[in-house]
C-alpha positions as CSV (number, residue, x, y, z in Angstrom):
1,X,66.8,81.2,100.4
2,X,69.0,84.1,101.3
3,X,72.5,83.3,102.6
4,X,74.1,85.7,105.0
5,X,77.8,86.0,105.6
6,X,79.2,85.5,109.1
7,X,82.0,88.0,108.2
8,X,81.7,91.7,108.6
9,X,81.5,94.0,105.5
10,X,85.0,94.6,104.3
11,X,86.4,97.1,101.8
12,X,89.8,97.3,100.0
13,X,91.6,100.2,101.6
14,X,93.3,101.0,98.3
15,X,90.1,101.1,96.3
16,X,89.4,99.3,93.0
17,X,92.6,98.2,91.3
18,X,93.1,97.1,87.7
19,X,95.9,94.7,88.8
20,X,98.5,94.0,91.5
21,X,100.2,91.2,89.5
22,X,101.3,91.6,85.9
23,X,103.2,88.6,84.5
24,X,103.3,87.0,81.0
25,X,99.9,85.8,80.1
26,X,98.1,87.1,83.3
27,X,97.3,90.3,85.0
28,X,94.8,90.7,87.8
29,X,94.2,91.9,91.3
30,X,95.6,89.4,93.8
31,X,96.5,91.6,96.7
32,X,94.2,93.6,99.1
33,X,94.3,95.5,102.3
34,X,90.9,94.7,103.8
35,X,89.4,97.1,106.4
36,X,86.1,97.3,108.3
37,X,84.9,100.8,107.2
38,X,83.0,101.3,110.5
39,X,86.2,100.9,112.6
40,X,89.0,102.1,110.3
41,X,89.6,105.1,108.1
42,X,92.1,105.4,105.3
43,X,94.4,108.4,105.9
44,X,96.4,108.1,102.7
45,X,97.4,105.7,99.9
46,X,100.8,105.5,98.3
47,X,100.2,105.8,94.5
48,X,100.8,102.7,92.5
49,X,103.2,102.8,89.5
50,X,101.6,103.8,86.2
51,X,100.7,101.2,83.6
52,X,103.6,102.6,81.5
53,X,106.0,102.0,84.3
54,X,104.8,98.4,84.9
55,X,104.8,97.5,81.2
56,X,108.1,99.1,80.1
57,X,109.9,95.8,80.6
58,X,106.9,93.7,79.4
59,X,106.1,92.1,82.8
60,X,106.9,91.9,86.5
61,X,109.4,91.3,88.0
62,X,111.7,93.7,86.1
63,X,114.9,95.6,86.6
64,X,112.7,98.5,88.1
65,X,110.2,96.4,90.1
66,X,111.9,93.4,91.8
67,X,108.6,91.5,92.6
68,X,105.8,90.1,90.5
69,X,103.4,91.8,92.9
70,X,102.9,95.6,93.3
71,X,103.1,96.6,96.9
72,X,100.0,98.1,98.4
73,X,100.8,100.7,101.1
74,X,98.4,102.9,103.0
75,X,98.1,104.7,106.4
76,X,95.1,103.7,108.4
77,X,93.5,105.2,111.5
78,X,91.4,103.2,114.0
79,X,88.0,104.7,114.7
80,X,86.6,103.3,117.9
């Protein structure tokens, strides 16, 4: 039996990410900006810090990054 989703097809506006959370013993992608590609366009994405920047102080949060999550920031445009 095929199961269909009641939700529209969504994409992560920031693309495929290696991680958005990097703490002792765990790193993974926990944060997303979901868009419907038929009604929204990504104008630009603010680059994430490099792996070197994130791991300089072993884990997040650190003296450079005050949160254990990396902020996802992008500009979107509605496409009616």
